[in-house]
N, C-alpha and C positions, 0 to 999 in steps of 0.2 A: 589491942593485941598487935604486936609488931609482926612483920613478915618472918623474922627469925623464929619467933614463938610458934607461928602457924606451921612453918616448915619442920620444926622440931616435933610438934604434935603429930603432924602427918607421918613423919618418919617413925615415931614411936608406935602409932597405930598400925602402920604397915608391918613393923617387926612383930607386934603382938598377933596380928591376923595372918601372918605369912603362911602357916599350915593350911588355913581355910582358903586362902587365895590360890595356893598351888593346887589344892584339890579341885577347886572350881575351874581353874584353867585346864587341868587335866581332863576333867569331865566334859568341858566344852569342846576340847580337841577331839575326843572320841565319840561325841554325840553325832548321830546321823542326822542329815537334813530332814525336814518335814516330809519331803516327797518320798524318801526311802522308808520301807517298812522294816522295822527290826522285830523279828519274831522271837519273842521271849515270853514265857519260858520255853525251853526246848521240848520236843515231843516226849522224851523219856521222863522229864520232870513233870510234865502235865499229866501223863499217865500215872505216875507214882502218886501225885496229889489226888487224882480221882480214885485211885485204889485206897488211899488213906480215908477218904470220905466214905467210900463203900464199907470199909472195915469198921469205921465208927458207927455207921448206921446198923450194921450187923450186931455189934457189941451192945448197942443201946436198945436193940429189938425194934428198930424203926424202919427196917428195910422191907417195905411192902411191895406189891407188884408195881405200883405207880413209880416208886423210887427206882426199882430195877429197870423199868422201861426208860426212865430219864437217864440213868447211868449208861444204858445201851446207846441212847441217842448221842450223849456226850462222847462216848467212846468212838462211835462211828464218825462224828464230826472231827475229832482229833486225828483219826486215821486219814480221813479225807483231806484235812488241812496239811498233813505231813507230805502228801503227794505233790503239793504245789511248791 
């Protein structure tokens, strides 16, 4: 394989993969360094998710006292985490 063919193949591959390359570069540019903590999901999203879990347990008849206590603990942990 000649250098011209290698260069043509690399160019064709770059053109085909361009959307993926730009998405990767964009993601890398917005990613936080390992030392920084990115709190995701946000408090409201987390509480909404917990509410959905509780509702599912209620609808399936599986919300016993142990599960209520666990949801209370998670709720308090989310509230405590939002203060930081």
